[in-house]
N, C-alpha and C positions, 0 to 999 in steps of 0.2 A: 504494500500500500504506500502511496505517496502522501506527503503532507498536503493538507488542504491549502488552497490559495486564500490568503486572508481577505481578499476582496469579495469572496463568496461565502464568508462565514455565516452571515445572517440567513442566506438562502438555504445553505446546507443544514443549519441548525433547525430551521422550520421543517425541512424535509425529514430530518431525523425524528423530530417530535411526532410528525404524522406517521412515520414508519413504525414507531414504538407505541403508537396510539396513546400518547400522553398529551396533556394540555400544552399548547404553545405558550411558552414563557420567554421572558427576556433571557439573554445568555447569562447575565450575572445571577439571576434567580436559579438557573440550571446549575451553575457552579456551586451556589450555596446549598442546593439540594444534594448534589453529588457529595460535597464535603460532609454534610450532616449524615447522610446514609452510610457512607463507607466508614466514617469514624465511629458511628453507632454500631457498626458490624465488626469493629476491632482493628481497622486499618491504622497503621502508625502515623502519628501527626506529622512527623518530618517527611515521610514518604508522600503523604497526601499534599503537603505544601509544595514539594518539588514538582508534583504533577500539575497542580493548579496555578502555581505562581513562579516556578523556576527557582533558580538559586538566589539565596539572600546575599547581602553585601558582606556577611561575615567571612573572614579570611578562610577558615576551614571549609566553608561551603563552596568556595571557588575551586577547591581541589577534590571535592567529594562528588561521586556519582553513584546513585543507587543502581544496582544490577537490574537488568531488564525483567527477570522473573519476579523480583521484589515489587517493581512498579505494576506488573500484570496482576500479581496477587492482590494488591490494594484495589485495583479497578474491578476485579472479580467480586469484591465484596459489595458491589452495587446491586447484584442479584436481580437484574431485569432480564426477562426473557423476551427476546426480539421475535416477532412473528416471522414465520418463514415465507 
């Protein structure tokens, strides 16, 4: 999969909401929901922060990268079943 073009974020976000049959919300509201759900299901705060906000300005964070499986495990905690 390729990264999404930032110029199409809103359109793709709306399509994703429709595909998942969830209410269309602003992207910030979707981020808030994502953070709340995955943290409520046990995802590590630092990992979720890295997914949603990138690296902080702290020196150690500039040298630290979470392994891909760790990031995937945090996202899996969303527990949404996409329709086929």
